[in-house]
C-alpha positions as CSV (number, residue, x, y, z in Angstrom):
1,M,-59.1,-15.0,183.2
2,D,-60.4,-18.3,184.4
3,V,-58.7,-21.4,183.5
4,T,-61.8,-23.0,182.2
5,D,-61.9,-20.4,179.4
6,V,-58.8,-21.7,177.7
7,A,-59.4,-22.5,174.1
8,P,-58.3,-26.0,172.8
9,A,-54.7,-26.2,171.7
10,R,-53.9,-26.4,168.0
11,Q,-53.1,-29.6,166.5
12,S,-49.2,-29.8,166.2
13,P,-47.7,-31.2,163.0
14,V,-46.6,-34.8,163.0
15,G,-42.9,-35.1,162.5
16,L,-40.4,-37.9,161.8
17,V,-39.7,-38.3,165.6
18,E,-43.4,-38.8,166.3
19,L,-43.6,-41.3,163.5
20,A,-40.4,-43.0,165.0
21,R,-42.1,-43.2,168.3
22,I,-45.0,-45.3,167.1
23,P,-42.8,-48.5,166.4
24,L,-41.0,-47.8,169.5
25,R,-44.1,-47.6,171.8
26,R,-45.5,-50.9,170.1
27,W,-42.1,-52.6,170.2
28,R,-43.6,-55.8,171.1
29,L,-45.9,-55.9,168.3
30,V,-43.1,-55.1,166.0
31,L,-40.7,-57.7,167.4
32,G,-43.7,-60.2,167.6
33,T,-44.4,-59.6,163.8
34,A,-40.5,-60.1,163.1
35,A,-40.3,-63.1,165.0
36,A,-43.2,-64.8,163.2
37,V,-41.8,-63.9,160.0
38,L,-38.4,-65.2,160.9
39,V,-40.1,-68.5,162.2
40,A,-41.8,-68.9,159.0
41,V,-38.3,-68.5,157.2
42,L,-36.7,-71.1,159.5
43,V,-39.5,-73.5,158.7
44,Y,-39.1,-72.9,155.0
45,L,-35.3,-73.5,155.2
46,F,-35.0,-76.2,157.7
47,V,-38.2,-78.1,158.3
48,L,-39.8,-78.2,154.8
49,P,-37.8,-80.2,152.3
50,A,-35.3,-78.4,150.1
51,T,-36.3,-77.5,146.5
52,Y,-33.7,-78.0,143.8
53,T,-34.2,-76.3,140.4
54,A,-32.4,-77.6,137.3
55,T,-32.3,-75.6,134.0
56,T,-31.7,-76.9,130.6
57,A,-31.0,-74.4,127.6
58,V,-32.4,-75.3,124.1
59,V,-31.5,-73.2,120.9
60,V,-34.5,-73.4,118.6
61,R,-33.8,-73.4,114.9
62,P,-36.2,-72.5,112.0
63,V,-37.1,-74.8,109.3
64,V,-35.0,-73.8,106.2
65,T,-34.1,-75.4,103.1
66,D,-30.6,-74.4,103.4
67,P,-29.3,-75.1,106.8
68,F,-26.4,-72.6,106.4
69,S,-28.5,-69.6,105.3
70,V,-29.1,-66.8,107.9
71,P,-32.8,-65.9,108.2
72,S,-33.7,-62.3,107.2
73,G,-35.2,-60.0,109.9
74,G,-35.1,-61.1,113.4
75,A,-34.7,-64.5,115.0
76,D,-37.9,-64.1,116.8
77,R,-39.7,-63.5,113.6
78,A,-38.1,-66.4,111.9
79,V,-39.4,-68.7,114.7
80,N,-42.7,-67.8,116.5
81,M,-41.6,-68.2,120.0
82,T,-44.9,-67.7,121.4
83,A,-46.1,-70.9,119.5
84,E,-42.9,-72.6,120.7
85,S,-43.8,-72.0,124.2
86,G,-47.1,-73.6,123.7
87,I,-45.5,-76.6,122.4
88,A,-43.0,-76.7,125.2
89,T,-45.9,-76.8,127.7
90,S,-48.1,-79.1,125.8
91,N,-49.7,-82.3,127.3
92,E,-47.6,-84.4,125.3
93,V,-44.3,-82.9,126.9
94,I,-46.0,-83.1,130.3
95,D,-46.9,-86.7,130.0
96,K,-43.4,-87.7,128.9
97,V,-41.8,-85.9,131.8
98,A,-44.3,-87.4,134.3
99,A,-43.4,-90.8,132.8
100,I,-39.6,-90.0,133.3
101,T,-39.9,-88.6,136.8
102,G,-42.7,-90.7,138.1
103,R,-44.8,-87.8,139.5
104,D,-48.3,-86.8,138.9
105,T,-49.1,-84.6,135.5
106,K,-50.5,-81.7,137.7
107,D,-47.3,-81.7,139.8
108,V,-45.2,-81.7,136.7
109,A,-47.1,-78.9,135.2
110,D,-46.7,-76.8,138.4
111,A,-42.8,-77.7,138.6
112,L,-42.1,-77.0,135.0
113,E,-41.3,-73.2,133.8
114,V,-40.4,-72.3,130.3
115,E,-38.5,-68.9,130.0
116,I,-38.8,-67.4,126.6
117,P,-36.4,-64.5,125.9
118,V,-37.3,-61.3,123.8
119,G,-35.7,-61.3,120.3
120,G,-33.8,-64.5,120.8
121,Q,-34.0,-68.4,120.0
122,V,-32.8,-69.7,123.4
123,M,-35.4,-71.5,125.6
124,R,-34.8,-72.4,129.2
125,F,-36.5,-75.3,130.9
126,N,-36.6,-74.9,134.7
127,Y,-37.8,-78.0,136.6
128,A,-38.1,-77.9,140.5
129,A,-38.0,-81.0,142.6
130,H,-37.2,-82.2,146.0
131,T,-34.1,-84.1,144.8
132,E,-31.2,-83.2,142.6
133,Q,-31.6,-86.3,140.3
134,E,-35.2,-85.6,139.8
135,A,-34.7,-82.0,139.0
136,V,-32.0,-83.0,136.4
137,N,-34.1,-85.7,134.8
138,G,-37.2,-83.4,134.6
139,A,-35.3,-80.5,133.0
140,N,-33.5,-82.7,130.5
141,G,-36.7,-84.8,129.8
142,A,-38.7,-81.6,129.2
143,A,-36.2,-80.3,126.8
144,Q,-35.8,-83.6,124.8
145,A,-39.4,-84.0,124.9
146,Y,-40.1,-80.7,123.4
147,L,-37.4,-81.2,120.6
148,D,-38.9,-84.6,119.8
149,Q,-42.5,-83.1,119.7
150,R,-41.3,-80.3,117.4
151,R,-39.5,-82.6,115.0
152,G,-42.5,-84.8,114.9
153,I,-44.8,-81.7,114.2
154,Y,-42.4,-80.8,111.1
155,E,-41.9,-84.2,109.9
156,N,-45.8,-84.6,109.4
157,Q,-46.0,-81.3,107.8
158,R,-43.2,-82.2,105.3
159,A,-44.8,-85.7,104.7
160,A,-48.2,-84.1,103.8
161,V,-46.7,-81.5,101.4
162,L,-44.5,-84.1,99.7
163,K,-47.6,-86.3,99.3
164,S,-49.5,-83.4,97.6
165,Y,-46.7,-82.8,95.2
166,D,-46.5,-86.5,94.3
167,E,-50.3,-86.5,93.7
168,T,-49.9,-83.3,91.4
169,I,-47.0,-84.8,89.6
170,A,-48.8,-88.1,88.9
171,V,-51.8,-86.1,87.6
172,V,-49.5,-83.8,85.2
173,T,-47.7,-87.0,84.0
174,A,-50.9,-88.6,83.0
175,Q,-52.0,-85.5,81.2
176,R,-48.7,-85.5,79.3
177,T,-48.9,-89.2,78.5
178,T,-52.5,-88.4,76.9
179,T,-51.1,-85.6,75.0
180,Q,-48.2,-87.6,73.4
181,R,-50.7,-90.3,72.6
182,S,-52.8,-87.6,70.6
183,L,-49.9,-86.6,68.3
184,P,-50.0,-88.3,64.7
185,D,-47.3,-91.0,63.8
186,R,-46.2,-89.2,60.7
187,Q,-46.2,-85.4,60.3
188,S,-44.2,-83.0,58.3
189,S,-41.8,-81.0,60.3
190,D,-42.0,-78.0,57.9
191,N,-45.5,-77.5,57.8
192,P,-47.5,-79.1,60.7
193,S,-51.0,-79.0,60.7
194,P,-52.7,-76.5,63.3
195,R,-53.9,-79.5,65.4
196,T,-50.4,-80.9,65.8
197,S,-48.9,-77.5,66.7
198,A,-51.6,-77.1,69.5
199,L,-50.6,-80.5,70.9
200,L,-47.0,-79.7,70.7
201,D,-47.5,-76.5,72.9
202,Q,-49.7,-78.4,75.3
203,L,-46.9,-81.0,75.7
204,R,-44.2,-78.4,76.3
205,A,-46.4,-76.8,79.0
206,L,-46.9,-79.9,80.9
207,N,-43.2,-80.6,80.7
208,D,-42.3,-77.2,82.1
209,Q,-44.9,-77.9,84.9
210,L,-43.6,-81.3,85.6
211,A,-40.0,-79.8,86.0
212,T,-41.4,-77.0,88.3
213,L,-43.1,-79.4,90.7
214,A,-40.2,-81.7,90.7
215,E,-37.9,-78.6,91.7
216,Q,-40.3,-77.6,94.5
217,R,-40.5,-81.2,95.6
218,S,-36.9,-81.4,95.8
219,K,-36.7,-78.2,98.0
220,I,-39.3,-79.6,100.5
221,G,-37.5,-82.8,100.7
222,S,-34.1,-81.1,101.4
223,A,-35.5,-79.0,104.0
224,D,-33.7,-79.1,107.5
225,L,-36.3,-80.3,109.9
226,S,-33.9,-80.2,112.9
227,P,-35.9,-78.4,115.8
228,G,-32.9,-77.3,117.6
229,S,-30.4,-78.6,120.0
230,I,-29.7,-78.8,123.8
231,T,-26.7,-76.5,124.2
232,S,-26.7,-76.7,128.2
233,A,-27.9,-79.8,129.7
234,A,-28.9,-79.8,133.4
235,R,-26.5,-81.7,135.7
236,T,-25.6,-82.0,139.4
237,P,-25.0,-80.1,141.5
238,V,-28.0,-77.8,141.0
239,P,-29.0,-74.8,143.2
240,S,-31.4,-75.4,145.8
241,S,-33.6,-73.1,148.3
242,R,-31.0,-73.6,151.2
243,D,-28.0,-72.2,149.1
244,A,-28.6,-68.7,150.3
245,A,-30.0,-69.4,153.8
246,P,-28.0,-66.5,155.4
247,L,-29.1,-63.9,152.9
248,I,-32.8,-65.4,153.3
249,L,-32.6,-65.2,157.0
250,A,-31.4,-61.6,156.8
251,A,-34.1,-60.7,154.3
252,G,-36.7,-62.4,156.6
253,L,-35.7,-60.5,159.7
254,L,-35.6,-57.3,157.8
255,G,-38.8,-57.9,156.1
256,G,-40.4,-58.7,159.5
257,L,-39.3,-55.6,161.0
258,L,-40.6,-53.6,158.2
259,L,-44.0,-55.6,158.3
260,G,-44.0,-55.2,162.0
261,G,-43.7,-51.4,161.7
262,L,-46.6,-51.4,159.1
263,V,-48.6,-53.4,161.5
264,A,-47.8,-51.0,164.4
265,F,-48.7,-47.9,162.1
266,V,-52.1,-49.8,161.3
267,R,-52.7,-50.7,165.0
268,E,-52.1,-47.1,165.9
269,S,-54.5,-45.6,163.4
270,L,-57.2,-48.2,164.5
271,D,-56.5,-47.6,168.4
272,R,-55.8,-44.2,168.9
273,R,-54.6,-43.2,172.4
274,L,-53.2,-40.2,174.2
275,R,-49.6,-39.7,173.5
276,T,-48.6,-36.3,174.4
277,T,-50.0,-33.5,176.5
278,A,-50.9,-31.4,173.4
279,E,-53.2,-34.4,172.3
280,A,-54.9,-34.3,175.7
281,V,-55.3,-30.5,175.8
282,S,-56.9,-30.6,172.3
283,A,-59.4,-33.4,173.3
284,I,-60.4,-32.0,176.7
285,G,-60.2,-28.1,176.1
286,A,-59.0,-27.6,179.4
287,P,-55.7,-26.8,181.1
288,L,-53.1,-29.4,182.5
289,L,-53.2,-29.3,186.2
290,G,-50.2,-31.7,186.7
291,T,-48.5,-34.9,185.3
292,V,-48.5,-37.7,187.8
293,R,-45.8,-40.3,187.3
294,W,-45.6,-43.8,188.7
295,A,-42.9,-44.8,191.3
296,R,-41.2,-48.3,191.2
297,S,-43.6,-49.4,193.9
298,G,-46.5,-48.8,191.8
299,Q,-47.9,-45.7,193.6
300,P,-48.0,-42.2,192.4
301,D,-45.0,-40.1,192.7
302,E,-45.3,-37.9,195.8
303,S,-43.5,-34.8,194.5
304,D,-45.9,-34.7,191.5
305,L,-49.0,-35.0,193.9
306,R,-47.5,-32.0,195.8
307,Y,-47.3,-30.0,192.8
308,L,-50.8,-31.1,191.8
309,S,-52.1,-29.7,195.2
310,L,-50.4,-26.5,194.4
311,A,-52.1,-26.4,191.2
312,L,-55.5,-26.8,193.0
313,A,-54.7,-24.3,195.7
314,R,-57.0,-21.6,194.2
315,W,-59.9,-24.1,194.8
316,V,-58.6,-25.7,197.9
317,D,-57.6,-22.6,199.9
318,G,-60.5,-20.2,198.2
319,P,-64.1,-20.2,199.1
320,Q,-65.5,-23.7,198.9
321,R,-68.2,-24.0,196.1
322,G,-69.0,-27.7,196.4
323,P,-66.9,-30.9,196.1
324,L,-63.9,-31.4,193.8
325,V,-64.8,-34.4,191.7
326,L,-62.1,-36.6,189.8
327,L,-63.6,-38.1,186.7
328,S,-62.2,-40.6,184.2
329,A,-63.4,-42.3,181.1
330,G,-62.5,-45.7,182.4
331,S,-61.1,-47.7,185.4
332,D,-57.5,-48.2,184.2
333,E,-56.3,-44.5,184.2
334,G,-55.1,-44.5,188.0
335,R,-57.8,-42.2,189.2
336,E,-58.2,-44.1,192.5
337,Q,-54.6,-43.8,193.3
338,V,-54.4,-40.1,192.3
339,T,-57.4,-39.4,194.5
340,A,-56.0,-41.1,197.6
341,G,-52.7,-39.6,197.1
342,L,-54.1,-36.1,196.6
343,A,-56.1,-36.6,199.7
344,A,-53.2,-37.6,201.8
345,I,-51.1,-34.9,200.6
346,L,-53.9,-32.3,201.7
347,A,-54.4,-34.0,204.9
348,G,-50.6,-33.9,205.6
349,A,-50.9,-30.0,205.1
350,G,-53.4,-29.8,207.7
351,H,-56.7,-29.9,205.9
352,E,-59.8,-31.8,207.0
353,V,-60.7,-33.8,204.0
354,R,-63.8,-35.7,203.3
355,L,-62.9,-38.4,200.8
356,G,-66.3,-39.7,199.0
357,V,-65.8,-43.0,197.5
358,T,-68.2,-45.6,196.1
359,P,-68.8,-49.1,197.8
360,E,-67.0,-51.0,195.1
361,S,-64.0,-48.8,195.3
362,L,-63.8,-48.7,199.1
363,D,-61.9,-51.8,199.5
364,R,-59.1,-50.5,197.1
365,I,-59.0,-46.9,198.6
366,R,-58.7,-48.1,202.1
367,P,-55.2,-49.8,201.9
368,L,-53.8,-46.7,200.0
369,M,-54.9,-44.4,202.9
370,L,-53.6,-46.7,205.5
371,D,-50.2,-46.9,203.5
372,A,-50.2,-43.1,203.3
373,Q,-50.9,-42.9,207.2
374,R,-48.0,-45.2,207.7
375,R,-45.7,-43.1,205.7
376,N,-46.9,-39.9,207.3
377,P,-47.9,-40.6,210.9
378,P,-50.1,-38.2,212.8
379,T,-48.5,-35.4,214.7
380,E,-49.9,-34.7,218.2
381,P,-50.7,-31.1,219.3
382,A,-48.1,-29.4,221.7
383,L,-48.6,-30.1,225.3
384,T,-50.1,-27.4,227.9
385,K,-48.0,-26.7,231.0
386,L,-50.2,-25.6,234.1
387,P,-48.7,-23.6,236.9
388,R,-47.0,-25.3,239.9
389,P,-49.7,-25.7,242.6
390,R,-49.5,-23.7,246.0
391,P,-47.8,-25.4,249.0
392,A,-50.2,-27.3,251.3
393,P,-50.8,-25.7,254.7
394,S,-48.7,-27.3,257.6
395,P,-50.0,-30.6,258.8
396,T,-51.7,-31.0,262.2
397,P,-50.0,-32.8,265.0
398,A,-52.1,-35.5,264.4
399,A,-51.1,-35.8,260.8
400,A,-47.6,-35.4,261.8
401,A,-47.7,-38.0,264.3
402,G,-48.1,-40.8,261.6
403,T,-50.8,-40.2,258.9
404,P,-48.6,-40.8,255.7
405,A,-51.3,-40.9,253.2
406,A,-53.3,-37.8,254.0
407,A,-53.4,-34.1,255.1
408,V,-55.8,-32.5,257.3
409,T,-57.1,-28.9,256.3
410,P,-60.0,-26.9,257.5
411,A,-63.2,-27.9,255.9
412,A,-64.2,-25.5,253.1
413,G,-67.5,-23.6,253.3
414,G,-67.6,-22.9,257.0
415,G,-69.3,-25.3,259.4
416,D,-67.5,-26.9,262.4
417,P,-64.1,-25.5,262.9
418,E,-62.9,-28.8,264.3
419,A,-64.0,-30.6,260.9
420,T,-60.9,-31.3,258.7
421,A,-60.5,-32.4,255.0
422,V,-58.5,-35.2,253.7
423,I,-56.0,-34.2,250.9
424,P,-54.4,-36.9,248.8
425,A,-50.5,-37.0,249.0
426,V,-48.4,-36.4,245.8
427,R,-46.5,-39.3,244.7
428,K,-42.9,-38.9,243.8
429,P,-42.2,-38.8,239.9
430,R,-41.1,-41.8,238.3
431,P,-37.8,-42.1,236.6
432,F,-39.2,-42.7,233.2
433,P,-42.3,-41.8,231.3
434,T,-45.5,-43.8,231.1
435,S,-47.1,-45.2,228.0
436,D,-50.7,-44.2,227.3
437,A,-52.1,-47.0,225.0
438,K,-55.3,-45.3,224.4
439,N,-53.6,-42.3,223.0
440,G,-51.8,-44.0,220.2
441,G,-49.0,-45.4,222.2
442,V,-47.3,-41.9,223.0
443,Y,-45.3,-41.7,226.1
444,R,-46.6,-39.0,228.5
445,S,-44.6,-37.7,231.6
446,T,-46.8,-37.0,234.6
447,T,-44.4,-34.6,236.5
448,T,-41.5,-32.8,235.7
449,E,-38.2,-32.2,237.7
450,D,-39.4,-28.7,238.8
451,K,-42.5,-30.5,239.9
452,T,-44.6,-28.7,237.3
453,Q,-47.7,-30.7,236.7
454,V,-48.4,-31.8,232.9
455,I,-51.6,-33.0,231.9
456,P,-52.0,-35.7,229.1
457,A,-52.9,-34.5,225.6
458,A,-56.4,-34.7,224.6
459,R,-57.5,-37.9,223.1
460,T,-58.0,-38.1,219.5
461,A,-61.5,-38.8,217.9
462,P,-62.4,-42.3,217.5
463,T,-61.3,-43.8,214.1
464,T,-65.1,-44.5,213.2
465,R,-67.8,-42.0,213.1
466,T,-71.5,-42.1,212.2
467,D,-70.6,-40.8,208.8
468,G,-67.6,-42.9,207.8
469,Q,-64.1,-43.9,208.9
470,E,-61.7,-41.2,210.0
471,L,-57.8,-41.4,209.5
472,R,-55.4,-38.9,210.9
473,I,-52.5,-38.2,208.4
474,G,-49.9,-35.7,209.5
475,S,-51.7,-32.6,211.0
476,G,-55.0,-33.2,209.2
477,T,-57.7,-36.0,208.8
478,V,-59.1,-38.0,206.0
479,R,-62.8,-39.1,206.4
480,L,-63.9,-41.8,204.2
481,V,-67.6,-41.3,203.3
482,G,-70.0,-42.4,200.7
483,L,-70.2,-40.7,197.3
484,D,-73.8,-39.6,198.1
485,A,-73.1,-38.4,201.5
486,P,-74.7,-35.1,202.5
487,P,-72.4,-32.0,202.2
488,A,-70.6,-30.9,205.3
489,D,-67.9,-28.3,206.2
490,G,-64.3,-28.9,205.1
491,L,-62.6,-29.9,201.8
492,T,-64.5,-32.7,200.0
493,L,-62.9,-34.9,197.4
494,L,-65.0,-37.5,195.4
495,D,-63.7,-40.4,193.6
496,A,-66.2,-40.9,191.0
497,P,-66.7,-44.2,189.1
498,P,-66.0,-44.5,185.3
499,A,-68.0,-41.5,184.0
500,L,-68.9,-43.1,180.6
501,H,-71.1,-45.9,182.4
502,D,-71.9,-44.2,185.7
503,E,-73.4,-40.7,186.2
504,R,-73.0,-40.4,190.0
505,G,-70.0,-38.5,189.7
506,V,-71.4,-36.1,187.1
507,R,-74.2,-35.2,189.3
508,A,-71.9,-34.3,192.1
509,A,-69.7,-32.3,189.7
510,R,-72.6,-30.2,188.8
511,E,-72.5,-28.7,192.4
512,G,-68.7,-28.3,192.4
513,R,-65.6,-28.7,190.1
514,A,-64.7,-31.7,187.8
515,V,-61.0,-32.7,187.4
516,L,-60.5,-35.4,184.5
517,V,-57.8,-38.1,184.9
518,A,-56.5,-39.4,181.8
519,A,-53.6,-42.1,181.3
520,R,-50.8,-41.5,178.6
521,D,-50.6,-44.4,176.1
522,R,-53.8,-46.0,177.7
523,T,-56.8,-43.6,177.4
524,R,-58.3,-43.7,174.2
525,S,-58.7,-40.2,172.5
526,A,-62.4,-41.0,171.1
527,R,-63.6,-42.1,174.6
528,L,-62.0,-39.0,176.2
529,V,-63.8,-36.7,173.8
530,R,-67.1,-38.6,174.2
531,L,-66.8,-38.1,177.9
532,V,-66.0,-34.3,177.6
533,E,-69.1,-34.1,175.4
534,R,-71.3,-35.7,177.7
535,L,-70.1,-33.4,180.7
536,R,-70.7,-30.2,178.7
537,S,-74.0,-31.5,177.5
538,V,-75.1,-31.6,181.3
539,G,-73.4,-28.2,182.2
540,V,-70.4,-29.6,183.6
541,E,-67.1,-27.7,182.4
542,P,-64.0,-29.4,183.3
543,F,-61.7,-27.5,185.5
544,G,-58.6,-29.1,184.3
545,F,-57.1,-32.5,183.7
546,V,-54.3,-34.9,185.2
547,L,-52.2,-36.8,183.1
548,T,-50.8,-40.0,184.4
549,G,-48.2,-42.4,183.1
550,E,-44.6,-41.9,182.2
551,G,-43.7,-38.6,180.8
552,R,-42.3,-38.2,177.3
553,D,-42.7,-34.6,176.4
């Protein structure tokens, strides 16, 4: 079965380990948020002025005629605490506290807080200020102003009720006086007249009414109008916002970490990137060809590139069906480094590689190839030995007489038998080899001790050709050509530009095979899915993908 027919991987469930990896991956964001919260706490504690809060407790008493009686029901029913809270925060109380502390009425209203318990008669006045004395004066002044206000209200009510009773008693007293004057001066006590009996009954009724009014008035007059008392007055020292500084710092640090984790999760949900191989397989729908990690020098790991070349052996060593195009969604996945490293590995294995690049990426690819050539220098072919030449014929007397530089032999091809040919003399071998600068600085020996002649190795092809620059790496070559260069024999690798914005690589992939390059923790899943959809819409099925970055699987 072809590797391109592999179905997309199923989504794996997200466990606690994956959830814990999100804050760890975004540790800078978590620490930054925690540091910001901690700085805000430090500013609150040590830069902003401290806030002192004083508390005064007041017991609210109901208005009763008998101060020693216990009200029936609940205390909150005897006294309407909701109404008392309104009195405690009234404008009159705030104005008096503002006069005591010297602050604005709005600031006093913000600084004053009244606590009302449920089912009780104890009110607490909390006043916040920047100094201890102001806080104490504000809390005590608010409590006393409330009590004075409450007493004044009840005294005014009692005065109004007593005035009403006095007026009613005056009217009844006047009626009684009129009735008394209507009685005859002399009358028989045994047999009074009907008129006299009626006047006497009316007089008794008026006397009873006066007695009742007087009794009610006395009860009103004897009512206890004491609004309550201050049971716990505020005094120094009072608690401040800096008393629990260590606890506040610890809470700020913990809260900052929690907030940073929350921000990391939100950031992760808004900016989804590839984290695992399973996510990449699910997004691309093609098998993983290899994972390329980065060495400390910033270059791809050579062992990972070798394994990647083994994964591509079916395509590299099989019948060639067009170029092998490396595509990526963006320019930050390490595609150029992977392409250059893969070309160098294949050339080192003896392949003739044509590396197609764009003009804008040529300046970045060329240093990578030169560095690969430095790490894997070209290897020369084996030297060819020739058989030892036959010995020359014996020299003529004329030559033996003193001709050191030439030997005389019969002329080839017939002719004058007296004609002779001059043969160059063979020089003695040097004790050290010579250097051929044109052959890459490789030392070549011209002769051997057994006088076997060795010819120099064939010179390499020039570094520049009509179709690009050629570099020898190992036992193979890498020829840098343009992305749109005409096809030729040999293995062709194409470093395509970012495919989401440039379709030149996709056009070449229609005649060959496409290999996607994605970076872990860098490539966004949405962009990768969009790239795969565009490739399949034009008839390009990804052959596989390469995942770059640090491995965590």
